Structure formats: structure tokens, C-alpha cells
C-alpha positions as MATLAB code, in Angstrom:
seq = 'MTREQFKARATTLQMLRTQAELIKQEIETIEAEIKSDMTATGESVIEDDDYRFRFTDYTARGLDQKRLKEERPEIYAEYTTDRAAKRFSFYIFS';
ca = [
     112.603  141.945  108.902;
     111.272  143.342  112.149;
     111.969  141.739  115.525;
     108.351  140.597  115.673;
     108.612  138.936  112.248;
     111.903  137.341  113.258;
     110.389  135.993  116.482;
     107.316  134.660  114.635;
     109.470  132.873  112.057;
     111.714  131.405  114.760;
     108.691  130.141  116.699;
     107.175  128.600  113.570;
     110.500  127.022  112.644;
     110.877  125.540  116.125;
     107.358  124.084  116.000;
     107.878  122.591  112.534;
     111.231  121.050  113.487;
     109.609  119.456  116.537;
     106.834  118.030  114.359;
     109.376  116.818  111.791;
     111.347  115.000  114.495;
     108.179  113.284  115.758;
     107.276  112.259  112.209;
     110.829  111.010  111.619;
     110.632  108.862  114.756;
     107.269  107.454  113.687;
     108.649  106.617  110.220;
     111.665  104.881  111.755;
     109.399  102.853  114.057;
     107.163  101.690  111.207;
     110.170  100.864  109.005;
     111.734   98.859  111.847;
     108.492   96.906  112.293;
     108.303   96.119  108.575;
     111.983   95.050  108.493;
     111.461   92.878  111.555;
     108.436   91.192  110.004;
     110.282   90.621  106.722;
     113.277   89.155  108.556;
     111.044   86.897  110.651;
     109.268   85.541  107.565;
     112.403   85.412  105.401;
     110.847   87.631  102.742;
     113.034   90.125  100.913;
     110.195   91.638   98.840;
     106.593   92.306   99.789;
     104.285   94.016   97.333;
     100.713   94.591   96.339;
      99.052   96.779   93.716;
     100.117  100.008   95.426;
     103.348   99.360   97.343;
     106.564   97.392   97.263;
     108.962   96.896  100.134;
     112.452   95.531   99.555;
     114.800   94.572  102.342;
     117.850   93.019  100.754;
     121.540   92.654  101.481;
     124.043   94.587   99.419;
     127.723   95.409   99.504;
     128.974   98.952   99.078;
     132.552   99.773   98.212;
     134.118  102.765   99.868;
     137.439  104.485  100.113;
     139.263  104.428  103.449;
     140.232  108.090  103.382;
     141.930  108.021  106.767;
     144.209  105.158  105.756;
     144.945  106.720  102.350;
     145.860  110.005  104.026;
     148.187  108.214  106.450;
     149.835  105.796  104.010;
     149.812  107.792  100.745;
     149.487  111.471  101.653;
     150.709  112.618   98.225;
     147.869  110.796   96.450;
     145.356  111.945   99.052;
     146.458  115.570   98.568;
     146.332  115.276   94.785;
     142.752  113.990   94.692;
     141.042  115.846   97.508;
     139.188  119.074   96.916;
     137.788  121.795   99.121;
     134.179  122.882   98.776;
     132.858  126.182  100.025;
     129.359  126.232  101.446;
     127.142  128.120  103.843;
     125.674  126.464  106.895;
     122.336  127.559  108.333;
     121.927  126.948  112.054;
     118.986  127.511  114.351;
     119.410  127.406  118.114;
     116.735  127.347  120.778;
     117.789  129.043  123.993;
     114.703  128.571  126.130;
];
């Protein structure tokens, strides 16, 4: 890849990430409005022929890894695994 191609890809990537962030913010705003309306009306499901929104309570069970590591390090060590991966990063310096 030439420097010009690299620069063009970086510029395009920067532009697309900016657009994605704006879209993400807009999605979050609309979702917050819908949740607020559903909470205000006490509805947990709203639907029509094309869409369904659900906003319901649920309970998730999780493992307190920090506590397990502190109180039972032998069990923590026995059941933890390492995963190798590559991380792609893009930095904007201007």
C-alpha cells in the first residue's frame, strides 16, 4: 500500500467513524425517548404490524470474579483461561 492509499484509507476511516458515532448518538436518543414514553405510560410492550418494542425488567446472574480471585484463588486459577487476540487501533493526531 502506498502512502497515498494509506492516507486515503485513514481519512475515509476517520470520516466513517465520525458518522457512526453521530448515528449511535441518534439511536441512543430515540431509544431513550421510547423507553421514557413506555415508562410514563406503564407499557412494557408496544407493537404494530411492523415493529415491536419491549422494555421489561430482568435479572441476570453473574460471577463476581474479583471476589472469587481474592477468596478462592485456587479455583479461580483452575477455571480461568487466557485468550490470544489481535487488537486493531486507529489514532487521529490532528
